[in-house]
C-alpha positions, -999 to 999 in steps of 0.1 A, spaced: 96 57 -234 125 57 -210 125 95 -210 86 96 -200 93 70 -171 121 90 -157 102 123 -159 73 107 -142 95 92 -116 111 125 -108 77 144 -105 64 115 -81 96 119 -58 92 157 -59 56 155 -50 66 139 -16 90 166 -8 69 197 -3 70 223 22 37 211 38 53 179 50 51 173 86 85 167 102 90 134 118 86 143 157 103 113 168 72 100 187 56 77 161 49 105 138 17 113 152 12 152 151 -23 149 169 -7 142 202 3 170 225 38 176 238 52 145 256 52 148 294 80 123 296 107 108 271 132 82 270 154 70 240 126 45 233 91 58 242 71 89 250 39 95 273 14 119 262 -18 136 280 -19 116 313 -51 124 335 -69 111 363 -106 120 366 -114 132 402 -129 100 418 -160 101 441 -145 72 462 -111 58 471 -104 44 437 -92 64 406 -81 56 370 -51 68 353 -52 73 313 -26 84 289 -11 76 255 24 59 252 42 62 218 71 40 207 101 60 195 129 34 183 109 8 165 113 -18 190 81 -14 212 80 -19 251 55 -33 277 42 -14 306 45 -40 336 30 -17 364 29 16 382 35 31 417 24 63 433 24 76 469 -13 85 467 -24 47 464 -18 16 485 -18 -5 453 -22 -2 415 -33 -26 390 -33 -27 350 -68 -33 338 -90 -35 307 -129 -29 305 -146 -57 288 -180 -54 276 -206 -80 285 -241 -76 271 -256 -45 286 -227 -42 315 -190 -39 317 -164 -52 339 -128 -45 347 -104 -75 342 -66 -75 352 -42 -73 323 -18 -103 327 18 -98 315 16 -62 311 2 -36 284 20 -39 252 34 -11 232 40 -22 196 69 -13 175 66 18 157 31 22 173 12 38 202 -11 25 228 -39 46 244 -53 40 279 -87 55 276 -120 54 297 -138 22 287 -105 4 277 -70 0 290 -62 18 323 -41 19 355 -63 14 386 -51 35 415 -66 18 445 -70 25 484 -62 60 478 -45 75 509 -59 111 501 -90 125 482 -79 135 446 -96 167 437 -97 188 405 -66 207 401 -42 183 422 -13 168 405 1 135 415 33 118 406 32 83 390 61 61 383 53 37 353 76 6 352 83 -7 317 102 -38 305 127 -19 285 126 18 294 127 9 331 111 36 354 94 65 340 80 93 364 50 115 351 32 144 367 -7 137 362 -33 162 366 -66 154 382 -94 166 361 -133 168 366 -152 141 349 -164 166 323 -129 181 316 -116 144 315 -141 135 288 -129 165 268 -92 156 271 -97 126 248 
């Protein structure tokens, strides 16, 4: 009986060590994300974009991934193209939705990821000093509780391309 258990244990261990295993990418192990546009020792930023706005307000979306198992918190953002920025969430209320400020920052859980997406969490860029158009790239500095300042280059996409980006 002990020999059967030993053989079964070895077979079970061997089945988890095949060549098809995905290597740990150090970014939460999510192979579906593209290459990081910015990395620190504790987090990475993926797939940032801003849909080209029709007015002087825009939204920034991206995915942040914990890399060290301790998590972090996005506290805010700055950019030279907007007079102010706010962290927001979209809340559905019946047939409508509205944006509400996120108090205390956006949490990046330990060993997890947080997606800022249309209809959800996002960074509002308000009082734009210049019109953002498809093909533009803007620099945005994200401020984290642990990682500090992380600057990313963000492409401005058409709304159609932005929908395909997620």
